[in-house]
N, C-alpha and C positions, 0 to 999 in steps of 0.2 A: 528730289538726291538726298543720300543717307547723309548725316552729320561726319560720317565715317568717310565715305567716297568724294565727301569735299573735300576733308583734311591731304587725304591721299593727292586729290588731284594739286592741292594747292602747293604739297611738296615737290611734288614731281614738276611742276611749273618752276618753283625756284630750281631744281636739279637741271630743266633740259633749258632754261633762260641762263643759266652761269654757261654751262656747256657754250651755248651761241654765244656769250662774250668774249669769252677764252677763245675761241675761233678766229671770230672778228677782230680779236686785238692780234692775234698771231698773224693775219694778211696787211696791218698796218703796221707790225714789224717786217716784215717782210717787204713791203714797198718802201720803207724809210730808209734800209739796209743796200736795198737795191737805187738808191737816187747817193750819186754823189756828191750833190750839194745839199749841206747838214740842213740850213732854212727849208728846202723846198721838201726835203726828207719827212722835217719835223710836222710840217703841212699837212703833208699828205696822211702820216699817222694818224691827226686827227680824225680822218675819215672812220677810224674804230669806234672812238669814241660816242661819235656823231651819229654813228648807226647803233649804238646799243640804246641813247638817251633818246632817239628816235622811235625805236622798235620796243621799249622798254623791256631791254633785257636786265640781266641782275651781274653788277660790276660790284667785287668787294669793296673797289675803292669809291665808290660812287653812294655806297648803302652804309659802308662803317662809322662816317660822321653823323649818322641820324639814329646812333644808338644812346646820343645824351638824351635825348627830346623821348624816346621810345619807352614800350615795357621791355623789361628783363627778355621774354621771352624770344624778342626781336634779335636777340644775339644767337641763338641757334639760325636763325633765317641769316644773318651775315655769315656766319660758319660753312653754312652749305654751300652758300653762293661761293664763297673762300672755295671750297672742295672741289665744286663744280669748275669754277676759273681755271681750276688745274688741271684738271681733264680735258678742257678745252684746249687751253693751251698744247698740251701733250698731243692730243689730236691732230692738230694743225701744223705742228715741229713734226712728227714723223712720218704724215703725209708729204709734206713738202720735202723733206729730207729725200724721198723719194725721185722726184723731179728732177731738171736740169738745174735750177737754181741753188740747188746746192754747191754746183761745182762752177757757177756762171761765174766769167769774172766782169766786175763792177764795171761800166762804162767809165772813161778817164780816169780809171784806178787801176793799179797793177795788184787788185786783189780781189778776191773770188767772195762772193757774200758768206759763206762758212767761212773765210780767215776773220772776216770782220766781226761779224759775231761772236766767233771766237775770242777774238783779242779783246769785245767790249767787255766780254764775259769775264774773262782772264783779270779784267782789271776791277771789276765790280765783286767778285767774289773774295777777293784778297785786298781789298781794302780793308782801312781801321775800321773796328765796329765803332766808334764813334760818330765818325768818316758816312758808315752806310744807315746809320740810325738819322743822322740829320738831315743827308741826301733824303731818305726814306717821309721823314716829318714833312719838309715841305711840298713833296710830292704831294703827299696828303693833304695837304691845304689846299693846293690849286684844284685837285679832284675835286673835292668838295665845292671847293669855289666852282667849277665847272659846270657843276651839277644842279648845285642851287640856283645859278646865275640862271641856267635854261630852264628851272622848274617854275622861277618868278617871271621870267619872261615870255612862257608861254602859257600860263595863266593871266598874265595881262596881254595876250596877242599880240605882243611884240617879237616875233617870228626871226626877224634880222638880228634882233639881241639876242635871241636865244642861240644862233647860228653862231653867232661869234665870241658867246659866251663859252661855248664849247671848245670852239677853235684854238683861240688864244691862250688859256691855261696849258692846253696839250701842248703848243708850239712853243712856250716855255720851258714848259719842265724837260723835253726832250733836249731843246738847246744847252739849257742850264747842265744836262745828266742827272736830273735827280732820279735817285731810285723808286719804279714803280712794281711794287712785288709780281704781279699778273704780266704785264710785258716780259718781264724778267724769268719769268719762268720759261715764256716761251723760248724766248733766246738760249736759254741754259739748255730745254730739251733738243732744241736745234743745231746745237753745237756737240751734240754728244754727251752730256753731262759729267763733265770734267772734273775733278778732285771732289767729291760728294761730301766730306767731311767740313768744308772750306765752305760750302755752298748750304749746308741744314745751318749753319751757323747766319750763313750772310741773307739767306728768306725767314729767319727769325726773326731777323733786327729789322730789315727789310717792312714784314708785315705788322712789327709792332710800330715801327716808324710811321707808316702809311695812315696805321689805326690812328695813331696820336693824333699827329698832323690831320685827321680829316674832323675829328671829336673837336680840337683845341676851337677852332672860331665858333662853333654852336654851344661851347661849354664857356665860353669868354660871352658870347654875347647873355647865355643864363645867368650866370654872375652878375652882368649890369642889371638884368633887369631888362632889357629891352628886347622885342622882336627881331627877328631877321630882315621880317617885310617891315618897309618905313609905313 
């Protein structure tokens, strides 16, 4: 196979894997908002990231932290993944809007899934800019932790640790209400893209916050001259 064909296949793989991640997070977001129990919803949302790491799809918040220790060319891969994730969330949101889930009343609540998602999105995109960034920063830290713990545990054959290493950080960021730019893209598309100017600012800050949080741990470890692994 020629080098040019290999390069095309590589970038096509990044795009396809990124789209699949976006779709998968859309499913996770839907099941989370379908539950009237926030703890159960947070746990079920973790299915999205668990699937992504198991099938080695590409997720922006899972890749961005590794920019610190990779060549500059890796940044383009991360940006392609981000764009592909957005496409995936758009696809899942548009398809799910055509189903009964869009107007389904959540069991035990007097709200439809659409109303729950719309209220959540409204609170996020109209939040204070600093709050948006900080909440995204902590989410980025948790997402890097989830991916890195899973990677290290799998390398050591600790599959139980790999499972819980993914699930716990996701449950924490959902319960805390931290901002995950890709999951929030799904919610935003699902509820019909309200207040575009506010959303542009929100997603710019959420993406930057997730990136900063994802890179914070490896950057600090690099400064301390200690490897991530023992």
